[in-house]
N, C-alpha and C positions, 0 to 999 in steps of 0.2 A: 859555727859550734860554739856548744859553753863551753868552759872551762870551771869540772868541778872539782873539789879537796875535799880530804870525810877530815872534820878537826871536831875538838873535843870538848862541848860542854861546861862549866863549875861542875858539878855533878854527873861527872864525869860520859854520859851518856856520849853517841856520836852520833853528826852529821853530814848531810852535805852540801858545801856553800858555792856558787857560782859566781866566780868572781868575775862576770861579770857587766853584777852588779851593786860595786861594791865602792863604796865610798871613801871614806878611810877604812882605813885598820892602823889603832892608834893604841900604841905600848901601857901597862898596869901593872903597879908591882906584884899584880902572883898570875896577871895571862894579859894578856890583849881587846883590849875591844873592837869589834868592827862592827862599821857600820855600810848600811847597807840603801836603796832608795826606801825601804820601808817598816825602818826601825832597827837599833843597836842589838846586839850578842855577844859574852864574854864568853870568850872560851881561852882554854887551859893555853894552849900552844905564845912561844912568845915568837916576836916579831919575826927571826930571823928561819925558825925551823916554817916558816908559811910563804915566806920569801921564797926557800930552798924547794918543800912542793914546790911553788905556781910556776916554779920556772923549768920542774920534770919537763923532761919529752914528751909529748904525742903520738900520742904510739893509737889505733886502730881500739875500739872494741870491738869484740865481741862476745856476745849469749849475755849471762850477764853484770862483763863486766860499762860501771860506768866514769871511772875515773884512771889520776895515774895516781900512781906512787912511784 
C-alpha cells in the first residue's frame, strides 16, 4: 500500500508524495530536496517534519481520505 504525505512546494502549493518512490531526502537552508525515481522536488518542510509525518500511524482510508496527518 502506498504511503502518501502532504507537503508544500516552494510556491506553497500542496502536493502528495508517495514515500515508496523516494530515493533520498536532503536538507537545504530553506527547505528540503526530495529525490524520487523520476526527478527532484524542493519542498518547504524540513527533515524533522517529514520524518514525523512519515512515522504517523497508518489508518484506513475512507471516502476522500488519502493520507495520514
